RODO-2510 file (C-alpha; in nm, 4 decimals, decimal comma):
residues 182
     n   res          X          Y          Z
     1     h    -1,7974    -0,2002    -0,6168
     2     y    -1,4169    -0,2089    -0,6308
     3     g    -1,3548     0,1429    -0,5398
     4     l    -1,5730     0,2938    -0,8530
     5     d    -1,8646     0,3891    -0,6309
     6     e    -1,7751     0,7673    -0,5863
     7     t    -2,0211     0,8039    -0,2955
     8     n    -1,8524     0,5399    -0,0978
     9     t    -1,4766     0,6190     0,0118
    10     n    -1,4580     0,3071     0,2512
    11     l    -1,1375     0,1251     0,1652
    12     d    -1,3564    -0,2410     0,1941
    13     t    -1,5007    -0,1588    -0,1501
    14     l    -1,1412    -0,2148    -0,3204
    15     s    -1,0158    -0,5455    -0,4047
    16     a    -0,7300    -0,6958    -0,2527
    17     e    -0,5238    -0,6685    -0,5941
    18     q    -0,5923    -0,2709    -0,5919
    19     k    -0,4914    -0,2570    -0,2311
    20     t    -0,1845    -0,4510    -0,3473
    21     i    -0,1134    -0,1998    -0,6290
    22     a    -0,1539     0,1074    -0,3329
    23     a     0,1142    -0,1071    -0,1243
    24     v     0,3233    -0,1425    -0,3820
    25     a     0,3498     0,2036    -0,4999
    26     e     0,4280     0,3345    -0,1430
    27     m     0,7062     0,0572    -0,1397
    28     y     0,8330     0,2330    -0,4761
    29     h     0,8359     0,5886    -0,3422
    30     t     1,0041     0,4723    -0,0009
    31     a     1,2637     0,3045    -0,2201
    32     s     1,2773     0,6285    -0,4298
    33     l     1,3415     0,8387    -0,1486
    34     m     1,6129     0,6275     0,0343
    35     h     1,8142     0,6186    -0,3138
    36     d     1,7571     1,0099    -0,3443
    37     d     1,8815     1,0773     0,0396
    38     v     2,2195     0,8808    -0,0637
    39     i     2,2355     1,0924    -0,3991
    40     d     2,1717     1,4377    -0,2359
    41     k     2,3812     1,2980     0,0590
    42     a     2,0949     1,4230     0,2803
    43     s     2,1434     1,3525     0,6523
    44     t     1,7471     1,4273     0,7290
    45     r     1,4348     1,3415     0,5689
    46     r     1,1167     1,5317     0,7148
    47     g     1,2990     1,6339     1,0552
    48     k     1,4307     1,2900     1,1047
    49     d     1,7794     1,1278     1,0597
    50     s     1,7654     0,9418     0,6971
    51     m     1,8431     0,5964     0,6621
    52     n     2,1646     0,6925     0,4939
    53     a     2,2552     0,8868     0,7798
    54     l     2,1883     0,5862     1,0502
    55     w     2,2889     0,3034     0,8615
    56     g     2,5126     0,4150     0,5739
    57     q     2,4932     0,4774     0,1937
    58     q     2,5156     0,0612     0,1129
    59     w     2,2364    -0,0242     0,3415
    60     s     2,0117     0,2575     0,2217
    61     i     2,0930     0,1393    -0,1312
    62     f     2,0332    -0,2119    -0,0898
    63     s     1,7284    -0,1506     0,1385
    64     g     1,6038     0,0567    -0,1402
    65     d     1,6622    -0,2295    -0,3892
    66     y     1,4805    -0,4713    -0,1618
    67     s     1,1905    -0,2848    -0,1509
    68     v     1,1484    -0,2626    -0,5294
    69     a     1,2315    -0,6532    -0,5449
    70     l     0,9568    -0,7421    -0,2798
    71     g     0,7072    -0,5089    -0,4844
    72     s     0,7780    -0,6615    -0,8024
    73     m     0,7163    -0,9891    -0,6664
    74     l     0,3691    -0,8431    -0,5633
    75     v     0,3022    -0,7001    -0,8852
    76     a     0,4157    -1,0551    -1,0512
    77     s     0,1518    -1,2754    -0,8407
    78     l    -0,1402    -1,0559    -0,8989
    79     g    -0,4282    -1,2612    -1,0324
    80     h    -0,2598    -1,5994    -0,9182
    81     e    -0,4265    -1,6395    -0,5672
    82     e    -0,7214    -1,5496    -0,7015
    83     v    -0,7354    -1,8167    -0,9467
    84     l    -0,6005    -2,0506    -0,6938
    85     k    -0,9217    -1,9909    -0,4569
    86     h    -1,2058    -1,9194    -0,7343
    87     k    -1,0813    -2,1524    -1,0051
    88     i    -1,1515    -1,8405    -1,2551
    89     i    -0,9144    -1,7819    -1,5353
    90     f    -0,7956    -1,4065    -1,5106
    91     s    -0,7050    -1,1979    -1,7809
    92     f    -0,3393    -1,2522    -1,8905
    93     k    -0,3661    -0,9542    -2,0751
    94     n    -0,4633    -0,7400    -1,7762
    95     n    -0,2138    -0,8859    -1,5236
    96     l     0,0511    -0,8351    -1,8071
    97     q    -0,0435    -0,4537    -1,8674
    98     v    -0,0824    -0,4018    -1,4924
    99     t     0,3158    -0,5428    -1,4432
   100     t     0,4152    -0,3604    -1,7232
   101     l     0,2804    -0,0190    -1,6007
   102     m     0,4232    -0,0940    -1,2427
   103     s     0,7876    -0,1637    -1,3944
   104     k     0,7154     0,1627    -1,5469
   105     i     0,7068     0,3660    -1,2313
   106     v     1,0423     0,1967    -1,1502
   107     s     1,2139     0,2978    -1,4616
   108     s     1,0393     0,6370    -1,4801
   109     l     1,2279     0,6995    -1,1256
   110     v     1,5134     0,6152    -1,2282
   111     l     1,4776     0,7961    -1,5327
   112     g     1,3630     1,1143    -1,3580
   113     e     1,6696     1,0899    -1,0974
   114     l     1,9277     1,0950    -1,4013
   115     q     1,7444     1,3973    -1,5629
   116     q     1,8177     1,5771    -1,2298
   117     m     2,1777     1,4733    -1,2239
   118     s     2,2435     1,5551    -1,5523
   119     q     2,0983     1,9251    -1,5310
   120     v     2,4654     2,0650    -1,5184
   121     g     2,4133     2,2120    -1,8647
   122     k     2,0883     2,3469    -1,8690
   123     p     1,9159     2,4883    -2,1768
   124     k     1,9275     2,8556    -2,1499
   125     d     1,6022     2,8677    -2,3756
   126     s     1,3024     2,9326    -2,0868
   127     d     1,1092     2,6969    -2,3034
   128     q     1,3296     2,3969    -2,3235
   129     r     1,4002     2,4564    -1,9768
   130     f     1,0624     2,4332    -1,8265
   131     n     0,9854     2,0925    -2,0586
   132     a     1,2819     1,9700    -1,9091
   133     y     1,1629     2,0636    -1,5638
   134     l     0,8114     1,8874    -1,6652
   135     a     0,9654     1,6042    -1,7935
   136     k     1,1953     1,5332    -1,4541
   137     t     0,8918     1,6358    -1,2352
   138     f     0,6612     1,3633    -1,3998
   139     n     0,9427     1,1124    -1,4020
   140     k     1,0406     1,1578    -1,0486
   141     t     0,6618     1,2105    -0,8961
   142     a     0,3641     1,2225    -1,1128
   143     s     0,4556     0,8962    -1,2697
   144     l     0,4121     0,7086    -0,9377
   145     m     0,0502     0,8293    -0,9112
   146     a    -0,0535     0,7941    -1,2882
   147     y     0,0785     0,4473    -1,3461
   148     s    -0,0399     0,3352    -1,0341
   149     c    -0,3947     0,4858    -1,1175
   150     q    -0,3936     0,3145    -1,4419
   151     a    -0,2976    -0,0203    -1,2967
   152     v    -0,5652    -0,0176    -1,0032
   153     t    -0,8294     0,0571    -1,3085
   154     l    -0,7254    -0,2183    -1,5235
   155     l    -0,7709    -0,4454    -1,2312
   156     a    -1,1366    -0,2692    -1,1527
   157     q    -1,2200    -0,3264    -1,5203
   158     r    -1,1125    -0,7208    -1,4995
   159     h    -1,3202    -0,7573    -1,1921
   160     i    -1,6201    -0,5549    -1,3280
   161     q    -1,6018    -0,7716    -1,6441
   162     q    -1,5995    -1,1333    -1,4571
   163     s    -1,9249    -0,9923    -1,2403
   164     s    -2,2110    -1,0461    -1,4602
   165     s    -2,4504    -0,8599    -1,1723
   166     h    -2,2073    -0,5599    -1,2076
   167     s    -2,4023    -0,2068    -1,3781
   168     w    -2,0669    -0,1174    -1,5206
   169     k    -2,0218    -0,4628    -1,7127
   170     n    -1,9678    -0,2847    -2,0191
   171     t    -1,6896    -0,0457    -1,8995
   172     d    -1,5300     0,1317    -2,1940
   173     d    -1,1739     0,0460    -2,2341
   174     k    -1,0654     0,3820    -2,2547
   175     l    -1,1190     0,4034    -1,8341
   176     p    -0,7775     0,2895    -1,7582
   177     q    -0,6126     0,5556    -1,9846
   178     l    -0,8424     0,8073    -1,8520
   179     a    -0,7239     0,7086    -1,5154
   180     y    -0,3772     0,7726    -1,6298
   181     n    -0,4696     1,1278    -1,7606
   182     y    -0,6509     1,2308    -1,4741
***
């Protein structure tokens, strides 16, 4: 099923790779919160002491960086364990696309923070302000979900195409873009 059966919400239907993408998305999100607390000089996060309040800015920054690095290593390794276990050839194109999408999360999170920090000279026109707000919000928040959904869909699509018995065998190449748009 690979998570595509809308009547089944059981996590057992997700592939190991899809679960890895979910874990990495959470690692990236946590890292962005660690960095955000340092930038905002926040002493608390959700009513608890923030990491930078407990251990200082350097620990928070390097811990966030380490989380991103570990997540990136997990993304880069996608597909290789499956190849070793089952001796199948995975689609290099899909693996590269997934790695690129997950990298876009990191660059978008950083860009969103830079957009927020640079709002000193805000445009006076309300349409420009609103468009700047939407761009910043996409980069700081929505990009995490959008690119993760797109990556998981690419992985599901690859598994479907490799399975000769799956009813979705001829899945449309537009499916990953639809997941992103959703």
